[in-house]
N, C-alpha and C positions, 0 to 999 in steps of 0.2 A: 466411560467409554473403554472398550477393551482392545484398543489399537496401540500396541506397544512396540511393534516392529517397524523400523523406519521405512522399510520397503513397502509397507502398507499405507504409508502417507502419500496421497495423490495430490499433485498440484495442477490445477486447471488455470493455464496462463492465457490471459486475454490481451491481445494486441489490437489497438484501435489506430487506424491510419487513414490518411487521405493525401495522395500524391507525395509519398514519403521519400521517393528516390531510393538510394542505396541504404538508407537507414533501416528499412524493413529487412534487408539482407543481414545487416549487422546484428539487429535485435534477434532475428530468428537463429542466426549462427550462435549467439550467446546462449540461447536456450538449448540448442542441439548439443552443445559442448558440455552440458551439465552431466556430472557423473551419476546423479540420481536420475533414473529413467522412467519413473512412474509419473508421466506427464501427459496432459491433453492440452493442445493448443487450439485456441479459437481466435481467428483473425476477422475483425469487423472493418471492412474497407468502405469508405464513403462513396465509392464509384470513381476511383482514381483513373486519370487519363494519361499518366506518365509511364505506363507499362510496368509499374513496379510489381504487380501481382504476376505478370508474365515472367519477369526476371526471376522472381522467387520460384516459380514453377520450374523454369529451365535450370536453376541452380540446385534445387533440392528434390525434384521429382524422382521417385524411386527410394527416397529415404523414408524409413519407417515412420518417423515423427511427422514428416510432411504429409505422407500419404493418409494418415489417420486424422490430420488436422481438419477442423471445421472452418471453412472460408466463406464468408458472407460479403458480397459486394453489392451494395444498394445505397440509395440516398438516405441520409438521416438528418436530424435536426441539431447536430452538434456532438461534441465529444461525449457528454453524459448520456444522451440518447443512444449513441453508438455503443457505449458500455452496457447499457440496459439491454439492447438488442443481443449483444453477445452473451450476457447472462441468461437471457431467455432461451438461447440456443444450447445451453448445457444439457446434455442428455440425462434423463432420469437415472440411467444405469451408471452415470459418472459421479453421482452424489454419494454421500456417505452410506455405506451398507455394512453388512456383517463381515465384509472382507477388506474394505478400504475406508479410510477417513480422508475426505476431500477438502481442499482449501483453494479458494479463488485468489489469483494474484494478477494485478494489472501492470503490464510493462509497456510503457509508451515507446513508439518508434524513436530510435536515437538513444534510448536508455539500454544499458546492458547489465548483466549480473556482474557483481564485483570480482568473481573468479569462478572457475568451473565447478567448485565444490559447494557453492552456496546452498543449493537445494538439498544436497546430502546432509550438510551440517544442520540446516533448518529442520529437516525431517527427524534427525536424531534428537534435537532439542525438544521438538514437539512430542516425540515418543517418550522422552524422559519425563516431560510434564504429565502426560497421561499416566505413566507408570507411578509417579509420585502421588498422583491423586488416588490411584487405586490402592496404594499402600498406606495412605493417610487415613487411619481408622477414625479420626475425629472429624473428618470432612463429611458434610451432609451430602445426601444424595443429590440435592439441587446443585451444590458446588461442583460435583463431578460431571454433571450433565449439561452445564451451561454452554451455550455457543460461545466460541472464542475468537478473538482477533489476536494473532501473534504478530509482533512488529519488531523491527530492528533499526539500524542506522543506514544512512546513505552516504555516498561520496559525491560532492558537487563537482561536475566536470569543469565548470567555468573557473572555479578557484582552485581545483585540485585538492580540496580539503575534506576531511572526514567531518560529517555533520551528525552529531549524536542526537538521539531521541531521548526524551525524558523516560527514566525507567519506571516511573509511577504515573499513571493516568488518573489524576484527581480532578476536582472541579477547576482548580487554577490552570492545570494543563489543558483542560477542555476549553477554557477561556482564551488561551493564547498560543498553545503549542502542541497540537496533535500531530502525529506522524503523517507524512504524505502517503498517497496510496502506493507509491513504489516501495514503501517500507513495510507494507502490511499484507499478511496472509489472512484472508477472511474465511471463516467456516462457511462451506458452500451452502449449507442450509440457511444460514444467516443472510447470505448474499441473495439467495432466492426469495427470502421473506421480505427483505428490505432493499429495494433497488434505489437508484439515485433519483432524487426529485429534480426534474429538469426545469422547474421554476427558478432554480438558482443557476445563474449563467456561469459563474466563476467558482463558487464555493460549494457546489453540490457534494463533493467528496467530504468536505469538512462537516456539512450538515448531516451527511449520511453516517459519519463516524459517531457524532454526538447522538444521533437517533438510535443507533445500535446500542450504544452504552446506556443511555437513559431510558429508552422505551423498551428495549429487549433485554436489558440487564446483561449485555454481553460482557464476558470476562476479557480483560486486556492483559496480555502477557508479553513482557519484553524479552527479546532474544539478543544477547550481547554479541552482535556480529554486524558487519556491513553487508547489506543485501544487494544494493544496486548502485551503479554509477549513474547519477542523475544528470541529464543533459541541461535542464533548466532553460530559461529564456523562452518558454512556450506561451500558450494561450493566456494564462492567468497573470503573466508577468510583464505585459505591455503597460505603458503609463496609464492609459484609460482604464484597463482592466484592474490595475492595482487600486484605483479609486473605487471602482465598483466592488472589488474584493473586500475592501474595508467596510463599505456600506452593507454588504451582505453579511459580513461577520457580525456586525452589531445587531442586525435583525435576527440572526441565527442564535446568538447567545441569549437574546431576550426570550427565545422559545424554551430554553433548557436550564437557564440559571435564574436565580431570584434577583430582584432589583438590589437588594442589600449586597449580594455577592458581586454583582457587576460594579457597583459603586466602590466596593473595597478593592477589587482587582484593577479597576481603572486607576485608582490612586497609586497602587503598586506599580502599574505600568508607567505612570508619569514620573514617579520617584526613581525608577530604575532606568530612565532615559531610553525607552523602547525604540523610538525613531532612530536615535543615534546607534543603538546596538544593531538595528537592521542594516544600516549603512556599513557598519564595521564587518558584519557577517557576509555581505555581498561584494566587498572590495577584495581584490586579489592580494593586496599587500597586507591588509589587517585581518583577513578572515582566519588565517592560521592561528593567530594569537587569540582572537575571540573564541573560535571553536575549541581551542585547547583549554581555555578557562572554563567554558561551558562543560566540556567533557569531565574536567576535574570535579565540578560541582555535581554532575550526575554520578560520578564514581562514588562520591561521598553518600549520595542518596542510595545507591545500590548497597553499600556497606550497612547503612542504617536499616535498610529493608531486610537484610539478612539477619 
């Protein structure tokens, strides 16, 4: 790809909402405040009755970013269906062209960017990656033209702690620890090619990530930065949906990993006390220590990767 200027990196930001109240205003404001301005916003509303879309219009009408936003208000069959509807609404002229390289990013209502420079920093790092690929004389043509998922870290609003993503997406990471969609910038062409499978009620984004990696051979590139403050406590984190989430996870890994891999990784999960680590990570008192240790491990992985 010949897109090396950060200004030519375009972010298509999708917000999915239903009766979000003031959270929609907060999330939109977070996008509006970004110093990087090559942005297209798509809002998929499920038919809210709380006047949140009207409040958004009253607050931002006349603003350039709002005025060019695509706003869809219609019934849908849930969050993943809504995300697919938003992806379908991406104009063809907003996709990667000879002038721009476009990435799709999903920011839930209530989530906000970590700071006002997130997209500017991300665009710079993405541009550097493309520049490095161009200058890497040993890289194959296929390596330089693969569709890419760039991802980083998040901050958990509930615990106030930095949650690091693994810097290497290997089979074990796919088994247990892929980044959430609030941490990922998807190549727009990849997102158009592979939408979310709504058969998965809680884990469609997880299955989608694995499908992109294993079926489309998407490249995954870690960005060493915090992308979003993640609100948490949403749809997938209720008690019933946590059980459904684990059942779906088992079915999904069976689609993409071998039985031998799953047996091996299951044993590692048992030996490393995965349920206990999950509790430590979600507890306000212990999450800082746990995430700090995990960050140290990932830092060692980054050094080894270099």
